N, C-alpha and C positions, 0 to 999 in steps of 0.2 A: 508360487510362495505361498506359505501358510498365512491364514488371516491373523490379525493381531488378536491375542488372547484377552477375552473379556472377563475372565474368571475373578480376578482379584477385585475388580470394581464392582461386579454384578451379582457375585454369588450371595452376599447377605441380603440384597434387595429382592433376589429371586425367591427366597424363603417366603417373603410376605407377599409377593405379588402372584404366587402360583395358588389358586384357591383350592385345587385337588389335593393339596398337601396341607394347606393352612388347616383343613378340617381334620385331617388325620395323618535205414541205408545199408552199405556192404556188411555183411555179417563176418564176425571174427569165425575162424574154424575152430570151434570148440568141440570137445568129444560129445558123442550122442547121448551119453549118459548123464550129461550136464542137466538135462531135463527129464528125469525118469518117470515112469508111470505113477500116478499118484500125486504128483506135484501139484500144489495149489497156485496157479500162475496169477499172482495179483497185479495184473496189468493188461490194458488192451490198447488203448490209444492215448497219446498225450493230450492234455487239455488244449483246446484250440484247434485239434486235428480230429475230433471225434464228431458224433452227431451234433450239428449245431442247434437241433431243436432242443436239445437237453440244457435246461437252465442250470448253470453252475453256482451253487450256493455254498458259502463257507460259514458254518457255525463256529463262532469264535468266542472264548470265554474261559470260564473256571469249571469247578466240578458241577455246576448247575447245567452247563452246556455238556459236560461229560455225560451225565445223564443216568439212567438205570439200566440194569443188565439186560432186560427183556426187550426194551423198546428204544434204548438210547434216550430215554427222556421224552422231549418233545418232538424229537427228530421223526420217528416212525409216524405218529398221528399227523404232524405237519406235512410229511412226505404224501401221505394218502390224500390230504386235502388239496395240495398243490397239483397232484396227478390229474385232478379233475379240471385244473385250471389251465395248465400248459402242456406242451407235447411231452415233455419229460423233465425229471429233476435229477440233477447230478450233485449229491453232497460231495464237497471236496475237502481235503485236509490230510494231514500226515499223522495225526494222533492215532493210536492203535485202538481197535474196537472195544466197545463195552457192551457186547451182546454176544450170546452164544452163536455159533455158526448156524446159519439159516434163519435165526430170529429176525434179522433185518438184513436184506440183500445189500443195502448201500449204507455202511456204517461210518462213512468218512467224516471227519470234523477236526477242529482246533480247540478241543476242551481240555484244560489242564488243572486237575485238582489242586487246590491250594493257592493258585496263582493270584497275585494282586496285579493291578494295572502296571506297576513298575516292573514286574516280572516280565510281562509281555513287552515292554520297552527294552528291557535288558536282553530278551530273547531277539529283539531286532538288532542287537549289535550296536555299533556306532558307525558314523558315516565314513570313517577311514578304512574299514576293513569289509572284505566280502565274505565274512564268515557265515555260519548259519544264521538265517535272519528271517524275520517276518517279510522283510521285502523280498527275499528269495522264495519264501512261500507264495506270496502273492503273484510273483512272476511265474512260478511254477504252475499254479492252478488257475490263474486268470479267472477269479470268481466275477460273476455279474452282480451278485448280491452277498453282503456280509451281515449275518444276524450277530450283532455285538451285545452281550450280556457281561458286563465285567465290573468289579468294583466291591463286591460282596465281602471279599476277604480284606480288603482295604478297611472297611468299616467295622469290622468285628474283631478288633484287637484293643489292648489297653491304651494303645497310641493311636487311636483312630483319628484321622484328619480328613474330613469331607472335602475341605477346600483344597488341600494339597491333592486329593484323589482326582478332583475335577481338573487341576493343572495337569497332572499325569495324563488323563483321559484326553485333554486337548492335544498334548503332545503325541499320544498314540495315533490320533485321528490324522494328524499331520503326516506321520510316517506312512500311514496307509494311503491317503490320497496322493503323496510325493510318488508312490509306486504305481498306484491304480487310480488315476484321476477321475475315471468314468465310472467307478464302482458305485453301486447304490448301497449305502450303509443304513442298515435298520438298528438304530440306537436305543436300546432299552433303558427305560427307567426302571431301577432294580425291583424284583420281587420283594416285599416286606419280609422281615425275619418273622418267626413265629410270634403270635400276639402276645405271649407271655413275656416276650423280650422287649427291651427299649428300642423304639422306631426312630429316635431322634437323629442318629448319624445318617441313616437311610433317607429319612425326609430332607435333610440339608443336602445331601449329595443329588437326590433325584430333582430337587427344585433348582439346582444349578445347571442341569443337564440341558434345558431348552436354550439357555444362553450359549452354552458350548456349541450346540448344533446350529444355532442361528448364525454364529461367526462364520461357520463353513458354508452354510446354505448362501449367505450373502456374498461369498466368494465365488459362488457358482457350482459348488459341489453338491451331488445329490445325497442328501441325508434326510432322514424321517425319525422323529422321536416316537417311540413305542412305549406306551403306558402300561407296564406289567404291574406296577404297584397298585393302582386303583382296581384292576381286574381281581387281585387277591383281597385287598383291603375291604372291598364291598361285596365280596361273595358271602352268600348266606352260611357257607361252610368253611369260612377263612381258616379256623383253627384245625380243621380237618385236611388241609391241603399239605401237610408236611410229614416228613419221616423223622425230622429232628428239629432243632432250632432254625436251621438254615434252608434245608434241602426239600424241594417239593417231593411228594408222592405222585403216583401216577395220575391221580385226579388234579394235582396241581400242574403237572406237565401237559395234561390235555388241555387245560385252561390256557397254559402258555402257548400252545400250538395255535388255539383259537385266536389270541391276540395277535400273534405273529401273522396269521393268514389274513385276518381283517385288515391289519395294517398295510400288508402287501397289496391288498386290492384298491388302497387309496394312492398308490404311486403310479407313475407311468410304467408300462409294462417293460421291465428291464430286459436286456438282451445280451448274450455273451460278447465279450471283447472279440474283435476281428481275428481271424487265422494269421498267425505270424510265422516266419521262418524258424524252425526248431532243429538245428543241426545235430544235437546230442540227444540221445535216447537212453533213459535208464528203465530197466526192467526188473521187476521184483519177484522172486521165486521162493515158495516154501514147500516143505515136504515133512510128513510125520515120521519119515525113516531116517535114522541116524546115518550120516555119510551119504546122503542122496546126491550130493554135488561134489564129486571127487575133485580135489585140487589138482593143478597142473604141477608137474615135476620138471618140465621143460620150458617154462616161460621165461620171459627176459630177466626176471629178478629171482628166479628160483635159486635157493642155496646150492652152491656148487655148479651153477650153470656157467658155461664159458662166456656167456654175455654179460654177466655181473662182475663188475671190478671191485667195488667195495660198497660198504653199507654205513651210514652215520645215524646214530639214534641221539636225539637230544631231548631232554626234559622227563625222560622215562626210561628206566632200565629193566622194568619187569621185576619179578620176584622169583623164588625158588620153583613155585609151582607153575608159574606163568612167564616164562622168559621171553624177552623181546624177540629172539630168534625165531619164535613160532610164527611169526608173520610169514615167512617165506620158506618154511621147512618141508612143504609138501604133505602136510598133515591137517586134516579138518574133520573131525568127527566129535561126538559127545565125550569121548575118552582122551582126546588129545589136549594138549596145553594150548591156551589161548592168551592173548595180551589184553588186559583189561586197562583201559586209559585212565589216567589220574584226574583228580577232580579239578584241577587248575587249568587244564587245556593247553598244557605246554608241550606236549608230546608231539614231535616232529621227526620222521624217518625219511632219510633221503637215499636213494638207490643210485649209485654212479654206475653207468654202463661201460662196457668194454670197447673203447674206441679203437683199440688195436685190431679188433676183429671186424668192426664196421666204422671206418674213418668218417663217413658221412652221417653216422648217428643211426638211429632206430625209428622206423614208423610204427606208432602205437595204434593197434586196432581195437582193443578192447581192454577193460579193466574189470576184474571181478573181486568182489568182497564176499568172502564165505564165513559162515557162522553157524552155531548151532543154538536153537531157541530153547527157553525155559521161561518160568514165571517171573524170573529176575534178570535174565540176561536175553537181550534181543534187539538192540538198536545198533546202527552204524551211523556215524557221521564224520565226514572228513572233506578237506579241501585238496585239491589235486593241482600240483604245479609242475611245470616241465622246464628245464634248461635245454637250449638248443645249441646244436654245434656252432651255429651262426652267431649266437649271443652268448658267450661263455661268461659264467658269473650272474646271469640275469634269469630269474625264475619268473615265468608267467603263468598265471592261474588259468586252468581250464573251467574251473567251477567248483562250488561246493555242493556236496551231495548228501542225502540223509534217507534213512529207511528205518521204521520200526517194525519188527515181526509181530504178527498177531500171536500173543502168547497162549490165549485160552485153547486153540486146538491141540496144544502140546501139553496141557495140564496134566493129563493122565499117562503121558509118555515119559520115558526115561530122558528124552530129549528130541528134537527134531533137526532138521536142517534147512538153511536158507541162504540165498544167493542175491546180491545186488549186482547187476550186470550194466556197464556203462559202455555205450558204443556211439560211434557217429554214423548217421544216417547216409552218408555218402562215401565212407570208406575208413578214414583215419581220424583218431582223436588229436594226433599231433604228428608232425614228420620232422625227421632230422633231430632226434632227441638224444641228449647226451646223459641227462640225469632226470629222475622223476621224483618227486617229494610229495609225501602225504603229511598233512597237519591234522592230527585227530582231535575232535571236540569232545568235550564232557557231555553228558546227557543233555540233548537240545530240547527237552520238554516232553519226550515220548512216553515218560513214566515207565522206562525200561533202562536197564543198565547198559551202556554200549560195550560191545566186545568183538574182538576181531580174531577169528580163528586162522585166516589165510588171507593174503592178498596176491592175486596173480596180475601180471602185466603181459598181455599177448601182443606180440609184435614181430617184425623182421628188420633185418639190416635195410637201411634207406637206400633207395635208387638215386639216380642221377638228379631227378627233378625233386625239388623240395616244396613245390606247391605254393600256394598263398601264405602270406605272413599269418603267424597264429594270433588270433584275437580272442578275448574273453568270450566264451560261449554263452548264448542266450538259451539256458537249458531248462528243461522242465521234466520232472519225473512222470513216469506213467501213473495211471490211478493205480494206488496201492489198497 
C-alpha cells in the first residue's frame, strides 16, 4: 500500500524549511533467411537471466535523461565511473538510442523528450488494463536502481503548478513501488533552469521533494534524494552549463554524472532482483537491407491460407496507400504498403482460424512483427489475446509487447528492415487456439511512429493434448 500523501500539508512549509533553496525455449521453424548476414541482433539474454554481476539501472525522465548525441548526456560518464565500482553496469529501458552507433555501447534508457510527470503516469495506463505500461517496463527490465529526474516540463509552462507536480510525482512513485517494491529510487531535485530565467517554480518543486521521498522511506521503500540543483547553482560556471534555457551541455551532464555517482556511494550496495521464471522470449532484430526478413506466406493467418477463416478489423480501416489488408498479405519491404495505427489506440484486428481444418484448434509456436525502419517509422506496440476452442467467446491476454527500432543506423538508407519475434521458451505460446487478436497501441513513448508491415502467426493444428490452462505470461523483452 502506498503511504499517505504528505504533499498538500507539507509543500508550503518545505519551501521555508529547506535552507539549500531558501538561499537560492523450442524454436519455431522459421526460414534461415529470417536472420540474414549483417543483421544487428538487438538481444542477448532476458533481464534476470543474464550476468547477475551486471547491475541493471534504468535512467527515467524527460529530454534531460534523453541526453546528447555523443554521450547520451550523463549516461556515458556515469557508466565509466560505475564500472570502477561494480562488476558491470547494464543500462535498461526501451527508448531508442540518442547516440551514433559505436559512440556508446549501452545506450538503453527511458528518457522521453517533452514529457511531464503526468505523461509518465498516463504511459503507465490504468489499473484495469494490461496495456503498454511503465509497470510492464519495470517487470520487463527488473531494474535494481532507477535514476529519476522528472518535472522540468511541468514547471516550464504558463500553467506551471509545482504543488500539482509534487502530487503527480508521489503518484508515480507509488506505481513504481507497487510493481518493483525492492527497487532503489534515486530521486533528483531538478537541475535549475538557466540563471537568466525564473527559478521560483523549480525551487518550490525541489523543496517539496524531501517530504515526498520521506513518506515512502518511512513506509520501508528504498529512496534517496539527489540534490542536482545545488551542484549547478553553486558551480563557478553555472551559466556555462547549458545548451539553452533548460538543457545541460556536456559540462553540465558531466556534473550530473558526478552527483549521481556520489549519491550512489551513500546507499547500501544495490543488487539485481532475483531470477524469475520467464516463459516468453522476445527477440528484436534489425538490418540495413530492405526486405531482410521475408514475410511468411503460409503461416496461420496469411491471406488465402486454408487455416484462416475470417478477419475482423475494428477501429481502423486504413487508407488508400496503406490498407489494413497489408497486415497479412505476405509483403514486407520498404516499397510495400503498411498499416499505420490511429492516434486513439482503438485499432483491434481479430483473425479467426478454420476449425473445419483443425477441430481442436491450433498450437501457436511464434509470432513475428515485421517492419521497415526510417527516421519517422520504427515502433511496434500491441497486446496479443487468444480465444481457445475450450473457451469460446473468451479472449485471454498472452501479454503486451513493444519495440522501437534504432532509427539512426538507417538515416542514410532508403529504409531498413526490422523484426520482433515472440516465442515460448518451452514450445508454444498457446495451444488449442481458435482465434487470435491484436490490439495495436499508439506511440508508447518511443519517439517514433508505430507501423506494421506484416504480422505472421506460426503454428500447427493442435494435437490431442491441450497442455496446461493458459495463464497471462510474465514476459520480459530481451535487451534491445
